[in-house]
N, C-alpha and C positions, 0 to 999 in steps of 0.2 A: 413363766418366761416373760421378761420385760424388755420392750423395745423403746428406745429413745428416738423421737423424731424432732429435730431442732429446726429453728427458723420457720416456724409455722405461723403464717398470717391468717387473717379472717377468711380469705378465700380458700386457702389451703385446708383450713379446718372444716369448712363446708364440704370441700371435695372429699376429705377423709370420711366424714359422717355419711355422705351420700354413698361412697363405695362400700362402707360397712353395711348400709341398708340394702343395697342391691346385690350383695354377695361377691362383688369384684375383689374385695379384700376380706380377710378373716376378721369377724367382729370380735373385739377384745371383751373381756369380762368387765374391766374398768378402764376409763380414760382419765388420766391425771394431767391437769394443767400445771406446768412447771415454771411458767413465766413467759418465755418466748418459744416454748416448745411443748410437746406432749409426751407422756410416758404411757405406753399401751401395755396393760397387764393381761396376760393370758393365763388364767388359772388352769391347772391340770387336774385330771380326774384322780390320778394317783401320784404321790410324791416320787421323785426320781432320786435314787441314792447316788451320790456323787463320788463313786469310785474313780480312781485316777485313770483307769482304762476307758472311762466314758467321757472324760473331759473334752477330748478332741472332737468326737462326734457331735456332742451337744453344742460346742462352739461353732462347728460348721453349719448345723441346723439353724442356730440363732443368726449367724451371718446371712444365710439365705433369706431368712424372714425379714431381717433389717433391710436388705437390698430390695426386697419385694415391696415393703411399706414405704421406704424413703425414695420418692421419685419426683418428677417434675410437676406433679399435681398436688403433692403433699408437703413440699418444702420449697422455700424460696431459693435454697442452695442445694439442688438435687444431686450435684456432682461431688458433694463432700459428705457422704454418709459416715456417721460415727460407728465404726465396726468395733463394738465393745464386747468384752468377754462375758462369760456366764457368771462371774463373781462380781460384776460391777454393781456398786451401790447407787441408789437414787435418792433424791430429796424426799424426806419424810412428809407425808400428807399432814397439813397443819403447820408446818414450818414456813418460814418466809422464803419467797423466791428471790431470784436475782433482781427483781424489780423493787424489792424493799419490803418492809414490814407491813405495808398497807396492801400487799398483794400476796397472800398466803397460797401455798400449794393446795389445790383442791382436787378431789376425786369425784368422778361421775360414773355411776353404774350404767353400763350399756346393755348388759345381758346377764342371764343366769348361766351362761355357757361355761362348761369345763371341758378341756380338750385332752386328747392323747397326743403323743408326739407324732403319731401317724397322721392325725388330723391336721396338725400344723404343716407337716411335709406335703400332704395332699393339696393344701391351699396355695402352694408355691409351684407355678407351672415349670415343668421340666426339671424339678429338683432331683439331683442325683446323689444326695446324701444317703449313705448306707447306714441304716439304723440297727443292723444286725449285731454290731459289737455291744449295743446297750443291753442285750439279753445274754451276754456271756458273763458267767460268774467270775469274779476275780480269783486269780490263782492262790491256792493255799500253800503255806510253807510245807516243804517236803518233810516226810516222816522217816526218810531213809537215814540210817545211821552212817557214821563215817566208815565203819568197817564194811558195811554193805556198799557204800559209794566207791570204796577202793576196788571192789570186785566189779561193780557195774560200770564205773566211769574212770578207768585207770589213767587216761590222759588228763582229765580234769583234776584227779587226785594228785598227780605228780606236780602239776603247775600250781594249783591253789594251796594245797596242804604241805607238800614236801618242799617246793621252791618258794612258797609264800607270795606268789604273784597276786596283786590286787585284782578284784573283780572288775572286769571291763564292762561298762554300761554304754548302750547306744544313747543318742540324744533323746529319743522318744522315751527311753526308760528312766530318764532323769540324770543321765551322765553329764559331766561338764569337763572343761579343760581350761588351762591357763593360756591366754592368747598374748600376742605381742602388744605392748602398750601403744603401738602405732594405731591399732584399731580404735582405742579409746580417743586418741587425739583426732582421728579421722571423723568420729561421730561429733566431737566438739565443733569441728568446722562445718559439719552438716547442720547443726543447730543454728549457727551463725548465718549460713548461706541459704538454707532451703526450708527450714521449719516456718510454718505460717500459723495464723490464728486457727484454732481447731485441732492443732497437733502439739500445742505447747506443753500441756500437762504430761502427755505421754512421751514427749521428747526428753523430759527429765527422768521419767521412769526408765527409758531406754538408756540414758546416761548411767543410771544405777546398774543396769544389767551389763552394759559393756565394761563398766568399772570393775564389777565382780569377776567378769570373765578374764580381765587383764591383770587381776591381782592388785588393783589400785586401792589404797587405804580408804576407809570410810570417811575419814577427816577430809581428804583431798576431794572425794566425790561431792561431799556437802559444800565445800568451799567453791568448787567449780560450778555447782548447780546455782548457788546464790549469785555468782558472778554473771550469770545469764539473765538475771531478773530484769534489769533495765532494757536489755535488747528485746526480750520476749514481750514485755509490756508495750514497747514501741510498735509492736505488730498489731495492736488492738484495732479492730475495725468497727466494733460495736461498743458504745459507751456503757452498755449494761453487761459487758463481758470483758472486764479488765483482767489482767494477769497480775496477781499480787504475791507478796512474800508467803502468805498463807497457802497459796497454790503450790509453791515450791516445797514448803514444809510438808504438805500432804503427800506430794509425789515421792518425797524422800522417805516416807514411811515404808516404802518397798524394801529399804535396807534392813528393816527390823524383822522382816518375815523370813521364810525359808530361802536362804541365799541360793542354794543349788536349784531350787524350783524356779526362782526368778530368772536366773541366768540361762535356763533351758526353755522356759515357757516363752520368754521374749525372743522368739525366732525372727528370722529375717522377714517372713510374711507378716507376723504379728506387728512388728515395728513399722513396716510399710503401711499396713492398714490403719494403724492408730496415729501415726505422725504425718501421714500423707507425703512422706519422703521416699522417692524411688531408690531402691537398693538393688542393683543388678546382681544376679547370682554369679558365683564363680563358674567360669566355663571350662570344666574339665570333662564334660559329657559323661559324668558318673563313672569315669574310669579311676582305677587306683593310680597312685602317684607313679609307681614303676612303669605301668603301661603308658601313662600320659607322657613321661619323659622319653620312653622308647620310641613312641610315634613321632615326637617332636624331633628327635635326632634322625629318625628314618627319613622324615620330610626333608631335612637339610641334605642328606646324602642323595636323595632323588633329585633335588634341585641342582646339585653339582653334576650329576650324570647328564642332565639335559642342557648343561652349559650355563645355567644361571649363576650369577655372582652371589655367594653366600658370605656374609660378614662373620668372620671368626673373631678377630679382634682381641680376645682375652684368653688367658691361660685356661686350660681344661678345668682345673680346680675351681677357679673363680666362676666359670660358666656353670659348673655343676651346682655351686651354692646359689647362684642367681636363679637358675631354673627351679631349684627346690623351693626357694622363697616365693617365686611366682606361682607355684602350684600350692603353696601353703602360706598365704599372706598373713595368717595369724599364728604361724608356727614359731617354735622356740629353737634356739641354737642346739640344745641337747637333742631334740628330735632330729634335727638335720644331721648331727654327728652320727647318731645311731642308724639312720636310714640310708645315708650316702656312704658310710664307712670311711669318711675323711677324718683326718686327725683333728683334734680339738683346736690346736693353734691355727690350722689351715682354715677351718670354718670361721673362727674369730677374726682372722685376717681379712676375709672377703665378705663378711656379713655386713649388710647395709640395711638401714630402715627403709621400708618401701612405702612411699605415699601413693598408694594405688587406689583409685576410685572404686575398683572392684574388690577391695579388701574384704 
């Protein structure tokens, strides 16, 4: 497990070494000088098999370790920790650092220690990461035949086999959906207005993710990404940390991977952590759309009863479409038609792109 601590000066390095020595921080097996920061390598006693059901837990544990190690004594910029995932690559020892060919990446052995994941968790005060899922075996494919399934699961058989309905996946299971293009345009504005140095690379990765979610062509995503190059380079604060065309090209490699995985792994929380851009969650209080709309209408009726003025203003059909869009900022017209029961031409008549900051 590797942790990247950036913006480490001479005093910060002294602080880290002292904390490793007195047990305040968990001593890594190796410390790697990467130029203006350090990479801390914690060797494990046993390898961890990266089944997909383990990714989330390992990412949570690594984030907790990063926040523990990256603080006001170990970094000049303690408020901007790089929360990077478990698959993040690091500069190879022996290659050149950002400081140039005269400053190669060097490794220093600090201990013979090898740790368990429980050891790492124990080194983080008040760590609440549940490691239990790491010991659950991945599910195996069912050996039940279709004839047996017809008897055991008649409802499933009717929907999936007889009617041919597609399998519905949750977000955590890797499911995905096509969102309104307004979501993609909204993120482009976020890159222009809110992304800063430290979140530039991941802002382009997020652009790839939003583009895939919105059905944007790969050609357009690439064109838009390179269009941000001059703006993102203008945000440079450190002369040794410029943002180049090579960075954009590297971030766009995300498009060549598993598209469905990218569009689901890049969750709201992941994008917030890596780009440092605040993305407020939709406030529906975990209610289903029908319940949310019912309570919204009920509130209006209650306001009328106590004599408060309620602005109606628009025809019922238009209001229904507007309320549905507000509850589903990334929804599609076809979904609105199906869920509200309104005619196709009615939904198309009142449909309007929503430039909603909470999209």
